C-alpha positions as CSV (number, residue, x, y, z in Angstrom):
1,M,0.0,0.0,0.0
2,S,1.4,3.4,-1.0
3,K,2.2,5.9,1.7
4,I,-0.2,8.8,2.1
5,F,1.6,12.0,2.9
6,S,-0.2,14.6,5.0
7,L,2.5,17.3,5.1
8,L,0.8,20.6,5.1
9,P,1.7,24.1,3.7
10,L,0.7,27.2,5.5
11,V,-2.4,29.3,4.5
12,L,-1.5,33.0,4.4
13,G,-3.5,35.4,6.5
14,F,-7.1,35.4,5.2
15,S,-9.3,34.0,8.0
16,L,-12.9,34.8,7.4
17,S,-16.3,33.9,8.9
18,A,-18.6,31.7,7.0
19,H,-21.0,34.6,6.4
20,A,-18.5,37.0,5.0
21,G,-19.9,39.0,2.1
22,P,-18.3,39.9,-1.2
23,F,-15.5,42.4,-1.5
24,K,-16.0,46.1,-1.6
25,N,-12.9,47.3,-3.4
26,L,-12.3,44.9,-6.3
27,E,-13.7,47.3,-8.8
28,S,-11.5,50.1,-7.7
29,L,-8.5,47.7,-7.9
30,R,-9.6,46.8,-11.4
31,Q,-9.6,50.5,-12.4
32,N,-6.4,51.5,-10.5
33,L,-4.2,48.6,-11.7
34,G,-5.4,48.7,-15.4
35,F,-7.4,45.5,-15.5
36,T,-10.3,47.1,-17.4
37,R,-7.9,47.7,-20.3
38,L,-6.5,44.2,-20.1
39,E,-10.0,42.7,-20.2
40,A,-10.9,45.0,-23.1
41,N,-7.9,43.8,-25.1
42,A,-8.2,40.1,-24.1
43,G,-8.2,37.6,-27.0
44,K,-10.9,35.0,-27.7
45,R,-9.1,31.9,-26.6
46,T,-10.1,30.1,-23.5
47,V,-7.6,30.4,-20.6
48,R,-7.5,27.7,-17.9
49,V,-6.6,28.8,-14.3
50,A,-6.0,26.4,-11.4
51,V,-6.3,27.6,-7.8
52,L,-4.5,25.3,-5.4
53,D,-5.5,25.4,-1.7
54,K,-6.4,23.4,1.4
55,G,-10.1,24.5,1.4
56,F,-12.9,26.0,-0.8
57,S,-15.7,25.8,1.7
58,G,-18.9,27.2,0.2
59,Y,-17.7,27.2,-3.4
60,Q,-20.8,25.4,-4.8
61,R,-23.1,28.3,-3.9
62,Q,-20.8,30.8,-5.7
63,I,-20.6,29.1,-9.1
64,G,-22.3,31.4,-11.6
65,K,-22.1,34.3,-9.1
66,S,-18.6,35.2,-7.9
67,L,-17.1,32.2,-9.7
68,P,-17.4,31.5,-13.4
69,T,-20.0,29.0,-14.6
70,K,-17.1,26.8,-15.9
71,T,-15.7,26.0,-12.4
72,V,-14.5,22.4,-11.6
73,Y,-13.6,21.1,-8.1
74,I,-10.9,18.4,-7.9
75,P,-10.9,16.9,-4.4
76,G,-7.7,14.9,-4.7
77,P,-7.0,11.3,-3.5
78,L,-6.6,12.2,0.2
79,Q,-9.8,13.4,1.9
80,A,-9.3,16.5,4.1
81,P,-10.3,16.1,7.8
82,A,-14.0,16.7,8.4
83,D,-13.3,19.6,10.8
84,L,-11.1,21.5,8.2
85,K,-13.6,24.0,6.9
86,T,-11.7,26.9,5.4
87,E,-12.7,29.5,2.8
88,H,-9.2,30.6,2.0
89,G,-9.1,29.0,-1.4
90,L,-12.6,30.2,-2.2
91,R,-11.6,33.8,-1.4
92,M,-8.4,33.5,-3.5
93,A,-10.5,32.3,-6.4
94,Q,-13.1,35.0,-5.9
95,I,-10.4,37.7,-5.9
96,M,-8.8,36.4,-9.0
97,T,-12.2,36.0,-10.8
98,G,-13.4,39.4,-9.7
99,L,-10.3,41.1,-11.2
100,Y,-10.3,39.0,-14.4
101,S,-13.8,40.2,-15.3
102,K,-16.5,42.5,-13.9
103,D,-19.0,39.9,-14.9
104,T,-17.7,37.3,-12.6
105,G,-20.5,34.8,-13.1
106,R,-19.8,34.5,-16.8
107,S,-16.0,35.4,-16.9
108,Q,-15.9,35.0,-20.6
109,G,-13.0,32.8,-21.7
110,L,-12.2,31.5,-18.2
111,E,-12.2,27.9,-17.1
112,L,-11.5,27.6,-13.3
113,Y,-10.2,24.5,-11.6
114,L,-10.2,24.3,-7.8
115,Y,-7.7,21.8,-6.4
116,N,-7.8,20.5,-2.9
117,V,-4.1,20.2,-2.0
118,F,-4.4,19.2,1.6
119,G,-1.3,17.1,2.2
120,F,1.6,16.3,-0.1
121,T,-0.2,13.4,-1.8
122,N,-2.9,15.7,-3.0
123,F,-0.3,18.3,-4.0
124,Q,1.5,15.8,-6.2
125,A,-1.7,14.6,-7.7
126,A,-2.8,18.2,-8.5
127,V,0.5,19.0,-10.3
128,Q,0.1,15.9,-12.5
129,D,-3.6,16.7,-13.2
130,L,-3.0,20.3,-14.1
131,I,-0.3,19.2,-16.5
132,N,-2.7,16.7,-18.1
133,R,-5.4,19.4,-18.4
134,K,-2.9,21.9,-20.0
135,I,-3.6,24.6,-17.4
136,D,-2.3,28.0,-18.4
137,V,-1.9,29.7,-15.0
138,V,-1.6,28.3,-11.4
139,L,-2.4,30.4,-8.4
140,Y,-0.9,29.0,-5.2
141,S,-1.4,31.4,-2.2
142,E,0.3,29.2,0.3
143,V,3.8,28.4,1.4
144,W,5.5,25.5,3.2
145,E,7.5,26.1,6.4
146,F,9.7,23.2,5.5
147,G,10.4,21.0,2.4
148,G,13.2,23.1,0.9
149,N,16.8,24.1,1.5
150,L,16.7,27.9,1.2
151,D,18.0,27.6,-2.3
152,G,15.1,26.6,-4.6
153,R,15.6,22.9,-4.1
154,G,13.7,20.2,-2.2
155,F,10.8,17.9,-2.9
156,I,8.1,20.6,-3.0
157,N,10.0,22.6,-5.7
158,A,10.8,19.4,-7.6
159,E,7.1,18.9,-8.1
160,I,6.6,22.5,-9.3
161,S,9.4,22.1,-11.8
162,K,7.3,19.5,-13.6
163,A,4.7,22.2,-14.2
164,T,6.9,25.1,-15.1
165,S,8.9,23.0,-17.5
166,R,5.6,22.5,-19.5
167,G,5.2,26.3,-19.8
168,I,2.6,26.7,-17.0
169,L,2.8,30.2,-15.4
170,W,3.0,29.5,-11.6
171,V,2.0,32.5,-9.5
172,N,3.0,32.0,-5.8
173,A,2.8,34.2,-2.7
174,V,6.1,34.8,-0.9
175,G,4.6,34.3,2.5
176,N,4.1,36.7,5.5
177,F,7.1,35.8,7.6
178,A,9.2,39.0,7.2
179,Q,9.0,39.6,11.0
180,T,9.1,36.0,12.1
181,T,12.0,34.1,10.5
182,Y,15.4,33.3,11.7
183,N,18.2,31.8,9.6
184,G,21.6,30.7,10.9
185,P,24.5,28.2,10.9
186,I,24.3,25.0,12.9
187,Q,27.1,25.7,15.4
188,T,27.2,23.2,18.3
189,L,28.2,24.4,21.7
190,S,28.6,22.6,25.0
191,E,25.9,20.1,26.0
192,S,24.9,19.7,22.4
193,R,23.3,23.2,22.4
194,V,23.1,24.9,19.0
195,Y,24.0,28.6,18.9
196,L,21.1,31.0,18.7
197,P,21.6,34.8,18.9
198,D,19.8,35.8,22.1
199,E,20.5,35.4,25.8
200,S,21.7,31.9,26.9
201,F,22.1,31.0,23.2
202,L,18.3,31.0,22.8
203,L,16.0,32.7,20.2
204,R,13.7,35.2,21.7
205,I,10.1,35.5,20.5
206,E,7.8,38.3,21.6
207,C,4.0,38.1,22.2
208,H,2.6,41.7,21.7
209,V,-0.6,41.5,23.7
210,A,-1.8,42.9,27.0
211,K,-0.5,41.4,30.2
212,G,-2.5,38.3,31.2
213,K,-3.3,37.4,27.6
214,T,-1.6,34.8,25.4
215,C,-0.5,34.3,21.8
216,P,-1.1,31.0,20.0
217,V,2.1,30.0,18.3
218,R,3.2,27.5,15.7
219,A,7.0,27.3,15.6
220,V,8.8,25.2,12.9
221,L,12.5,24.3,12.9
222,S,13.9,23.0,9.6
223,W,17.4,22.4,8.2
224,N,18.8,22.1,4.7
225,D,18.8,18.4,4.1
226,F,15.6,18.0,2.1
227,K,16.0,15.8,-1.0
228,D,14.2,16.3,-4.3
229,N,12.6,12.9,-3.8
230,S,10.1,13.0,-0.9
231,S,10.8,9.3,0.0
232,E,14.4,10.0,0.8
233,G,15.1,10.8,4.5
234,T,17.9,12.2,6.6
235,D,20.0,11.1,9.5
236,K,20.8,14.6,10.6
237,D,18.7,15.3,13.7
238,L,18.0,18.4,15.8
239,D,15.6,18.8,18.7
240,F,13.4,21.8,19.4
241,E,12.1,23.3,22.7
242,L,9.9,26.2,23.7
243,V,10.6,27.7,27.1
244,N,9.1,30.7,29.1
245,S,10.9,33.8,30.4
246,L,12.2,31.7,33.3
247,F,13.5,29.1,30.9
248,D,10.9,26.5,32.1
249,R,9.8,24.1,29.4
250,I,6.5,24.8,27.7
251,A,6.6,22.3,24.8
252,V,9.2,20.1,23.0
253,S,9.5,18.4,19.6
254,E,12.0,15.5,19.5
255,L,11.3,13.5,16.3
256,R,13.9,10.9,15.5
257,Q,15.1,11.6,11.9
258,T,16.0,8.5,9.8
259,K,17.1,7.8,6.2
260,K,15.1,4.6,6.3
261,R,11.9,5.0,4.3
262,L,9.0,4.9,6.7
263,G,5.9,2.9,6.0
264,D,2.5,2.6,7.7
265,D,4.2,0.6,10.5
266,A,6.7,3.4,11.3
267,A,7.5,3.8,15.0
268,P,5.9,6.8,16.8
269,G,8.1,9.8,16.7
270,A,10.1,8.8,13.6
271,S,10.4,11.1,10.6
272,N,12.2,11.1,7.3
273,Y,12.1,14.9,7.2
274,P,14.5,17.5,8.7
275,R,12.0,19.4,10.6
276,E,10.4,19.8,14.1
277,T,7.1,21.5,14.9
278,I,5.8,23.0,18.1
279,V,2.2,24.2,18.5
280,S,1.4,25.9,21.8
281,E,0.6,29.2,23.5
282,V,3.0,31.8,25.0
283,K,2.2,34.6,27.5
284,S,2.6,38.3,26.9
285,G,6.2,39.4,26.7
286,F,9.2,37.2,25.9
287,S,9.5,33.4,25.5
288,Y,12.4,31.5,24.0
289,L,13.2,28.7,21.5
290,K,16.1,26.3,22.1
291,V,17.8,23.9,19.6
292,K,19.9,20.8,20.5
293,N,22.1,18.8,18.2
294,Y,21.0,15.2,18.7
295,S,22.9,13.4,15.8
296,N,26.2,15.4,15.9
297,N,26.9,14.9,12.2
298,F,26.4,18.4,10.8
299,G,29.0,20.2,8.7
300,D,30.0,23.8,8.0
301,R,27.5,24.2,5.2
302,D,24.5,23.1,7.2
303,R,22.0,25.8,8.1
304,L,18.8,26.0,10.0
305,R,15.6,28.1,9.7
306,I,13.1,28.8,12.4
307,T,9.7,30.3,11.6
308,I,6.9,31.2,13.9
309,D,3.3,31.8,12.8
310,G,0.6,33.5,14.8
311,E,-1.0,36.9,15.4
312,N,0.9,39.5,17.4
313,L,4.2,37.6,17.3
314,S,7.7,38.7,16.3
315,I,11.3,37.5,16.4
316,P,13.5,40.6,17.4
317,S,16.7,38.9,16.1
318,G,15.0,37.7,13.0
319,D,16.3,37.8,9.4
320,R,14.7,40.8,7.7
321,A,16.5,40.2,4.4
322,E,15.9,36.4,3.8
323,N,12.4,35.2,4.8
324,I,10.5,34.0,1.7
325,L,9.4,30.4,2.0
326,V,9.0,27.4,-0.3
327,P,8.0,27.4,-3.1
328,A,8.4,31.1,-3.6
329,D,12.2,30.4,-3.9
330,H,11.7,28.3,-6.9
331,P,13.5,30.0,-9.8
332,E,10.7,29.6,-12.3
333,V,7.7,30.7,-10.3
334,I,6.3,34.3,-10.3
335,A,6.9,35.2,-6.6
336,V,4.5,37.9,-5.5
337,G,4.8,40.1,-2.4
338,A,2.4,42.7,-0.9
339,S,3.4,46.3,-1.4
340,D,1.2,47.4,1.6
341,S,2.2,44.9,4.3
342,D,5.4,44.9,6.4
343,R,4.9,41.1,7.0
344,S,5.3,40.2,3.3
345,G,8.4,38.2,2.6
346,V,11.6,39.2,0.8
347,S,14.9,37.8,-0.3
348,L,17.8,40.0,-1.1
349,R,19.9,37.0,-2.3
350,L,17.2,36.0,-4.8
351,Q,16.1,39.6,-5.5
352,R,12.5,38.6,-4.7
353,P,9.6,39.1,-4.8
354,D,9.5,39.3,-8.6
355,V,6.3,41.4,-8.4
356,L,4.8,43.8,-5.8
357,A,1.1,44.2,-5.8
358,P,-1.4,45.7,-3.3
359,S,-3.1,43.3,-1.0
360,S,-5.8,45.3,0.9
361,I,-9.1,43.5,0.4
362,I,-12.2,45.0,2.1
363,L,-15.3,43.0,2.8
364,N,-18.8,44.5,2.8
365,D,-18.8,44.4,6.6
366,G,-15.7,46.7,6.6
367,N,-13.1,44.1,7.6
368,E,-9.8,44.5,5.8
369,F,-7.3,41.8,5.2
370,R,-3.8,42.1,3.8
371,G,-1.0,39.7,2.9
372,S,0.9,38.2,0.1
373,S,-1.8,35.6,-0.6
374,N,-4.2,38.4,-1.8
375,S,-1.4,40.0,-3.9
376,A,-0.8,36.7,-5.6
377,A,-4.5,36.3,-6.4
378,I,-4.5,39.8,-7.9
379,T,-1.4,39.0,-10.0
380,A,-2.8,35.7,-11.2
381,A,-5.8,37.6,-12.7
382,A,-3.4,39.7,-14.7
383,A,-1.4,36.6,-15.8
384,A,-4.7,34.9,-16.9
385,L,-5.8,37.9,-19.0
386,L,-2.4,38.2,-20.7
387,R,-2.3,34.4,-21.3
388,R,-5.7,34.8,-23.0
389,Q,-4.1,37.2,-25.4
390,D,-0.9,35.1,-25.9
391,A,-1.0,31.4,-25.4
392,G,2.8,31.3,-25.4
393,L,3.4,34.1,-22.9
394,T,6.4,33.2,-20.7
395,R,7.3,34.2,-17.2
396,E,9.9,36.6,-18.5
397,E,7.5,38.2,-21.0
398,F,4.9,38.6,-18.3
399,L,7.3,40.4,-15.9
400,S,8.6,42.6,-18.7
401,Q,5.1,44.2,-19.1
402,L,5.1,45.4,-15.4
403,R,6.3,48.7,-14.2
404,P,9.9,48.9,-12.9
405,Y,10.5,50.8,-9.7
406,S,13.5,51.9,-7.6
407,W,13.6,53.3,-4.1
408,S,17.3,54.0,-4.4
409,Q,17.3,55.9,-7.7
410,G,16.3,59.6,-7.3
411,G,14.4,61.8,-9.7
412,L,14.4,65.6,-9.4
413,S,16.5,67.4,-6.8
414,L,14.8,68.9,-3.7
415,Q,15.9,72.3,-5.0
416,W,13.5,71.8,-8.0
417,L,10.8,70.3,-5.9
418,R,10.9,73.2,-3.4
419,F,10.1,71.2,-0.4
420,G,12.0,68.8,1.9
421,A,11.8,66.4,4.8
422,V,10.5,67.7,8.1
423,D,13.8,67.1,9.9
424,G,15.9,67.7,6.8
425,T,17.2,64.2,6.5
426,C,14.6,61.7,5.3
427,F,10.9,61.3,4.7
428,Q,8.7,59.8,7.4
429,E,6.0,57.5,6.1
430,G,2.4,58.1,7.4
431,Q,-0.9,56.2,7.3
432,W,-4.2,57.2,5.9
433,D,-6.6,54.4,6.8
434,A,-9.7,56.0,5.2
435,A,-7.9,57.5,2.2
436,P,-10.3,58.8,-0.5
437,A,-10.5,56.8,-3.8
438,Y,-8.2,59.2,-5.8
439,V,-5.5,58.8,-3.1
440,R,-6.1,55.1,-2.7
441,R,-5.3,54.7,-6.4
442,I,-1.8,56.0,-6.0
443,L,-1.2,54.0,-2.9
444,D,-2.3,50.8,-4.7
445,L,0.3,51.6,-7.4
446,G,3.2,51.6,-4.9
447,G,2.9,55.1,-3.5
448,K,3.9,56.0,0.1
449,L,2.2,58.8,2.1
450,V,5.0,61.0,3.5
451,Q,5.2,64.1,5.6
452,T,7.2,67.0,4.2
453,N,7.9,70.5,5.5
454,Q,5.1,71.7,3.1
455,G,2.5,69.1,4.2
456,W,1.6,65.6,3.2
457,R,2.5,64.2,-0.2
458,I,2.8,60.9,-1.9
459,M,6.2,59.5,-2.9
460,L,6.6,57.0,-5.7
461,P,9.6,54.9,-6.7
462,Y,9.1,55.9,-10.4
463,D,8.2,59.0,-12.3
464,P,4.5,59.8,-11.7
465,V,4.0,60.6,-15.4
466,Q,3.9,56.8,-15.8
467,L,0.5,56.8,-14.0
468,S,-1.3,58.0,-17.1
469,P,-0.5,58.3,-20.8
470,E,-2.2,61.7,-20.8
471,L,0.3,63.2,-18.4
472,A,3.0,65.4,-19.9
473,R,5.1,68.2,-18.3
474,S,5.8,71.5,-20.0
475,R,8.7,72.2,-17.6
476,A,10.9,69.7,-15.8
477,D,9.7,71.0,-12.4
478,D,6.0,70.9,-13.1
479,L,4.2,69.0,-10.4
480,I,1.7,66.2,-10.8
481,A,-1.2,66.1,-8.4
482,A,-4.0,63.7,-7.7
483,T,-7.5,65.3,-7.3
484,P,-11.0,63.9,-7.0
485,E,-11.4,64.6,-10.7
486,G,-8.2,62.7,-11.6
487,L,-4.5,63.3,-12.2
488,G,-3.2,66.6,-13.5
489,V,-0.1,68.5,-14.3
490,Y,0.3,71.9,-12.7
491,S,2.9,74.7,-12.6
492,R,4.9,74.6,-9.3
493,F,4.5,78.4,-9.3
494,G,0.7,78.4,-9.6
495,G,-2.2,77.0,-7.5
496,T,-3.6,73.5,-7.4
497,P,-7.3,72.5,-7.0
498,A,-8.9,72.0,-3.7
499,K,-8.2,68.6,-2.1
500,A,-5.2,68.0,-4.4
501,I,-2.2,66.1,-3.2
502,E,1.1,66.2,-5.0
503,V,2.6,62.9,-6.3
504,F,6.4,62.9,-6.7
505,Q,9.3,60.6,-7.5
506,R,11.8,59.8,-4.7
507,P,14.1,62.9,-4.8
508,L,17.7,62.8,-5.8
509,E,19.1,63.5,-2.3
510,T,17.1,61.4,0.0
511,G,14.2,58.9,0.4
512,L,12.2,57.1,3.0
513,C,13.4,57.0,6.6
514,I,12.6,53.3,6.8
515,Q,14.0,51.9,3.5
516,P,12.3,48.9,1.9
517,V,14.6,45.9,2.1
518,L,14.3,45.3,-1.6
519,Q,15.2,48.6,-3.3
520,K,14.0,47.8,-6.8
521,G,11.8,45.4,-8.7
522,R,8.5,45.5,-10.6
523,Q,5.1,46.8,-9.6
524,L,1.8,45.3,-10.8
525,A,0.4,48.0,-13.0
526,F,-0.8,48.3,-16.6
């Protein structure tokens, strides 16, 4: 009997109630990002889009409404647990469909396939099936906390290579672990302790809630010994422990790693995979993670990764430059990050994400959700529309149509702009939660609200003339302003309309006080 794998990826930040209504802001996103033009120019061929997720609860009632009439659900060979009722996959499919076409029930030219990928067995089966069906675009708004080696390899990415090698455009979220990832060498100290950067060679985690409350936490330790074949194991073995601020044990994970292929008769606590997982709760304030070297056979090139998942948690000593997860590190996927979330993952080494897109999705009840999963769904809609125009569209051709940006390359000098930072050094970013639609449009396109010594303005990492083909300056120092009536060009020596806000490119001399980790890339905009 073949082994059924129930390894699970992580759903990214979109927890909704069963009665959540449709989205309020999809039409404004369609307008702001240029999807209406993409839809108008779409060809006549049928495009097949697959959404891979662990759950699509309620999808049947949405077919012909917020999902196209040509929607097919593929349950996979492994049945999901009866108590796993998640709408995450449904919401991703609804976002993608709602941006693909204003007429979501019809969604002309779109065939939608919903794959249940609960567990690795279902994931494998889905990849093979979507290859057989000649799917054009895959949307995968999940990441795995293990299964890879921080370098694009491992058995998860090996499966994805089967799809990308057939020309399938694979759109993947980068994950929301920018504040909750630690990477480091496996350096063994006395008593088999592995070096971690905080006090007593531990890793500090912080629960940001009121005193007396707790944070649910899922902590995963993995190390770089995953094989491309999921049936191959490892004899390199680390143990994992969670302790409180007094260093008292809260929970422990001590699987015994083995190279021997494990069958249904495997001993309890045995594992082929280089990972340990703790699911628990921590009190407000600091707690710590501890790692021990059980096998003592690690080399200089071996590295570990620790991720924690849960609301109101952070790793103060975390790695802010390398925190995207599998399979967003696969070289042939389109890795998508959120331009409006500081939790969205990044990799300086890989220069990823490939695409930044807005992620703010607002429900009719007013609840707002952000994260890279939403951004990936938005990007997948663009990929589907462009694939409908061009059946042979490649990953590189798709990326080439997006807007380049740079937070390090300046535009005009502050002397030309005739304003500066409040403190004379850098621009402090602000927040406008209830921004009007004409301001929201610029923020959706990568703008940052900043305070200047002449009031609030919006800074862009590219020339704002790119916001509209109708914009053209008469003088180099003409300003561009967003107004309720639209964008306009105005003399810097004259007046601007009421409620206007200037939009400017990052100046030559200085930029944001808190610089984005990834200084340049491509913004989703058409």
